[in-house]
DSSP file (Angstrom, degrees, kcal/mol; ACC not computed):
  #  RESIDUE AA STRUCTURE BP1 BP2  ACC     N-H-->O    O-->H-N    N-H-->O    O-->H-N    TCO  KAPPA ALPHA  PHI   PSI    X-CA   Y-CA   Z-CA
    1    1 A X     >        0   0    0      0, 0.0     4,-1.8     0, 0.0     5,-0.2   0.000 360.0 360.0 360.0 -43.7  102.6   99.7   95.1
    2    2 A X  H  >  +     0   0    0      1,-0.2     4,-2.5     2,-0.2     5,-0.1   0.872 360.0  55.6 -60.2 -35.5  102.9   96.2   93.5
    3    3 A X  H  > S+     0   0    0      1,-0.2     4,-2.9     2,-0.2    -1,-0.2   0.897 103.4  53.8 -64.3 -40.2  106.3   97.2   92.3
    4    4 A X  H  > S+     0   0    0      1,-0.2     4,-2.2     2,-0.2    -1,-0.2   0.904 110.7  46.0 -61.5 -41.1  107.4   98.0   95.8
    5    5 A X  H  X S+     0   0    0     -4,-1.8     4,-1.5     2,-0.2     7,-0.3   0.901 113.3  50.3 -67.1 -40.1  106.3   94.6   97.0
    6    6 A X  H  < S+     0   0    0     -4,-2.5    -2,-0.2     2,-0.2    -1,-0.2   0.911 112.5  46.3 -64.7 -41.7  108.0   92.9   94.1
    7    7 A X  H  < S+     0   0    0     -4,-2.9    -2,-0.2     1,-0.2    -1,-0.2   0.913 119.0  39.9 -67.2 -43.2  111.3   94.8   94.7
    8    8 A X  H >< S-     0   0    0     -4,-2.2     3,-1.3     1,-0.2    -1,-0.2   0.629  92.6-166.6 -83.6 -13.2  111.3   94.1   98.4
    9    9 A X  G ><  -     0   0    0     -4,-1.5     3,-1.3     1,-0.3     4,-0.3  -0.363  66.9 -11.4  63.4-140.2  110.1   90.5   98.0
   10   10 A X  G >  S+     0   0    0      1,-0.3     3,-1.4     2,-0.2    -1,-0.3   0.795 134.2  64.7 -63.3 -29.4  108.9   88.9  101.2
   11   11 A X  G X  S+     0   0    0     -3,-1.3     3,-1.6     1,-0.3     6,-0.4   0.764  88.4  69.8 -64.8 -23.9  110.4   91.7  103.2
   12   12 A X  G <  S+     0   0    0     -3,-1.3     8,-0.6    -7,-0.3    -1,-0.3   0.695  94.0  56.3 -66.8 -17.7  107.9   94.0  101.6
   13   13 A X  G <  S+     0   0    0     -3,-1.4    -1,-0.3    -4,-0.3    -2,-0.2   0.448  89.3  95.6 -93.1  -0.6  105.2   92.4  103.6
   14   14 A X  S <> S-     0   0    0     -3,-1.6     6,-0.7    -4,-0.2     4,-0.6  -0.413  83.6-119.2 -83.3 166.1  106.8   93.1  106.9
   15   15 A X  T  4 S+     0   0    0      1,-0.2    -1,-0.1     2,-0.2    -3,-0.1   0.596 100.0  81.8 -80.2 -10.7  105.9   96.1  109.1
   16   16 A X  T  4 S+     0   0    0      1,-0.2    -1,-0.2    -5,-0.2    -4,-0.1   0.868  99.7  34.9 -62.7 -37.8  109.4   97.4  108.9
   17   17 A X  T  4 S-     0   0    0     -3,-0.5    -1,-0.2    -6,-0.4    -2,-0.2   0.689  96.4-135.3 -92.6 -20.6  108.9   99.0  105.5
   18   18 A X  S  X S+     0   0    0     -4,-0.6     4,-0.7     1,-0.0    -3,-0.1   0.543  72.8 114.7  79.0   5.7  105.3  100.1  105.8
   19   19 A X  H >>  +     0   0    0     -5,-0.4     4,-1.3     1,-0.2     3,-0.7   0.905  69.3  56.0 -75.9 -41.2  104.4   98.8  102.4
   20   20 A X  H 3> S+     0   0    0     -6,-0.7     4,-0.8    -8,-0.6    -1,-0.2   0.851 102.7  55.9 -61.7 -35.3  102.1   96.0  103.6
   21   21 A X  H 34 S+     0   0    0      1,-0.2     4,-0.4    -7,-0.2    -1,-0.3   0.813 112.9  41.8 -68.0 -28.7   99.9   98.4  105.5
   22   22 A X  H <X S+     0   0    0     -4,-0.7     4,-2.4    -3,-0.7    -1,-0.2   0.645  95.0  81.3 -90.4 -16.2   99.3  100.5  102.4
   23   23 A X  H  X S+     0   0    0     -4,-1.3     4,-2.4     1,-0.2     5,-0.2   0.908  91.4  48.4 -60.3 -45.4   98.8   97.6  100.0
   24   24 A X  H  X S+     0   0    0     -4,-0.8     4,-2.2     1,-0.2    -1,-0.2   0.902 112.3  48.8 -61.7 -42.1   95.2   97.0  100.9
   25   25 A X  H  > S+     0   0    0     -4,-0.4     4,-2.0     2,-0.2    -1,-0.2   0.897 111.6  49.1 -65.2 -41.0   94.2  100.7  100.6
   26   26 A X  H  X S+     0   0    0     -4,-2.4     4,-1.2     2,-0.2    -2,-0.2   0.925 112.3  47.2 -66.9 -43.8   95.9  101.0   97.3
   27   27 A X  H  X S+     0   0    0     -4,-2.4     4,-1.2    -5,-0.2     3,-0.3   0.889 111.0  51.7 -66.1 -37.8   94.2   97.9   95.8
   28   28 A X  H  X S+     0   0    0     -4,-2.2     4,-2.4     1,-0.2     3,-0.3   0.889 105.8  56.7 -64.5 -37.8   90.9   99.0   97.2
   29   29 A X  H  < S+     0   0    0     -4,-2.0     5,-0.2     1,-0.2    -1,-0.2   0.789 103.1  55.1 -63.2 -28.2   91.4  102.4   95.5
   30   30 A X  H  < S+     0   0    0     -4,-1.2    -1,-0.2    -3,-0.3    -2,-0.2   0.844 119.3  29.5 -73.3 -33.7   91.9  100.7   92.2
   31   31 A X  H  < S+     0   0    0     -4,-1.2     2,-0.2    -3,-0.3    -2,-0.2   0.632  94.3 100.4-104.1 -15.8   88.6   98.8   92.3
   32   32 A X  S  < S-     0   0    0     -4,-2.4     2,-2.1    -5,-0.2    -4,-0.0  -0.503  75.4-126.4 -73.7 137.3   86.3  101.1   94.3
   33   33 A X        +     0   0    0     -2,-0.2     2,-0.3     2,-0.0    -1,-0.1  -0.445  66.6 122.9 -83.4  69.1   84.0  103.3   92.2
   34   34 A X        -     0   0    0     -2,-2.1     2,-0.1    -5,-0.2    -2,-0.0  -0.912  59.0-116.3-127.2 155.7   85.0  106.6   93.7
   35   35 A X     >  -     0   0    0     -2,-0.3     4,-1.7     1,-0.1     5,-0.1  -0.425  28.0-110.4 -86.4 165.4   86.4  109.7   92.2
   36   36 A X  H  > S+     0   0    0      1,-0.2     4,-2.6     2,-0.2     5,-0.2   0.876 119.0  56.0 -59.8 -39.0   89.8  111.2   92.8
   37   37 A X  H  > S+     0   0    0      1,-0.2     4,-2.4     2,-0.2    -1,-0.2   0.877 104.2  52.6 -63.6 -38.0   88.2  114.1   94.7
   38   38 A X  H  > S+     0   0    0      2,-0.2     4,-2.1     1,-0.2    -1,-0.2   0.895 110.6  47.8 -65.1 -38.8   86.5  111.7   97.1
   39   39 A X  H  X S+     0   0    0     -4,-1.7     4,-2.6     2,-0.2    -2,-0.2   0.924 112.0  48.8 -68.3 -44.1   89.8  110.1   97.8
   40   40 A X  H  X S+     0   0    0     -4,-2.6     4,-2.6     1,-0.2    -2,-0.2   0.882 110.5  51.8 -63.0 -37.4   91.5  113.4   98.4
   41   41 A X  H  X S+     0   0    0     -4,-2.4     4,-2.3     2,-0.2    -1,-0.2   0.909 110.2  48.7 -63.8 -43.0   88.7  114.5  100.7
   42   42 A X  H  X S+     0   0    0     -4,-2.1     4,-3.0     2,-0.2     5,-0.5   0.929 112.4  48.0 -62.3 -45.8   89.0  111.3  102.7
   43   43 A X  H  X>S+     0   0    0     -4,-2.6     4,-2.2     1,-0.2     5,-1.5   0.928 112.8  48.2 -61.0 -46.9   92.8  111.7  103.0
   44   44 A X  H  <5S+     0   0    0     -4,-2.6     6,-2.6     3,-0.2    -1,-0.2   0.888 117.1  42.9 -61.2 -39.8   92.5  115.4  104.0
   45   45 A X  H  <5S+     0   0    0     -4,-2.3    -2,-0.2     4,-0.2     4,-0.2   0.921 126.0  27.5 -75.2 -45.2   89.8  114.6  106.6
   46   46 A X  H  <5S+     0   0    0     -4,-3.0    -3,-0.2    -5,-0.2    -2,-0.2   0.843 131.2  29.7 -92.0 -35.2   91.3  111.4  108.2
   47   47 A X  T  <5S+     0   0    0     -4,-2.2    -3,-0.2    -5,-0.5    -2,-0.1   0.824 129.2  34.6 -95.5 -34.6   95.0  111.7  107.8
   48   48 A X  S   <S-     0   0    0     -5,-1.5    -3,-0.2    -4,-0.1    -4,-0.1   0.565  99.1-128.4 -98.3  -9.7   95.6  115.5  107.8
   49   49 A X        +     0   0    0     -6,-0.3    -4,-0.2     1,-0.2     2,-0.1   0.724  52.5 152.7  73.0  22.2   92.8  116.3  110.3
   50   50 A X        -     0   0    0     -6,-2.6    -1,-0.2    -7,-0.1     3,-0.1  -0.468  50.0 -97.4 -82.7 158.3   91.1  118.9  108.2
   51   51 A X        -     0   0    0     -2,-0.1     2,-0.2     1,-0.1    -1,-0.1  -0.326  48.8 -88.2 -71.7 157.4   87.4  119.7  108.5
   52   52 A X        -     0   0    0      1,-0.1     2,-0.1    -7,-0.1    -1,-0.1  -0.447  43.1-126.6 -67.9 132.6   85.0  118.1  106.1
   53   53 A X              0   0    0     -2,-0.2    -1,-0.1     1,-0.1    -8,-0.0  -0.478 360.0 360.0 -78.7 151.9   84.5  120.1  102.9
   54   54 A X              0   0    0     -2,-0.1    -1,-0.1     0, 0.0    -2,-0.0   0.446 360.0 360.0-104.4 360.0   81.0  121.0  101.9
């Protein structure tokens, strides 16, 4: 993600490319103490509209 911002420069922070909207989520994912499975569960539930796994 940082590479995308570096390549696009200031334009990478505009809404046209959609990189800036993902930047915060990606950086939070690097420092948050959560497992890969927790992230995949969140994505499936919130972005794909799947039911919560038990």
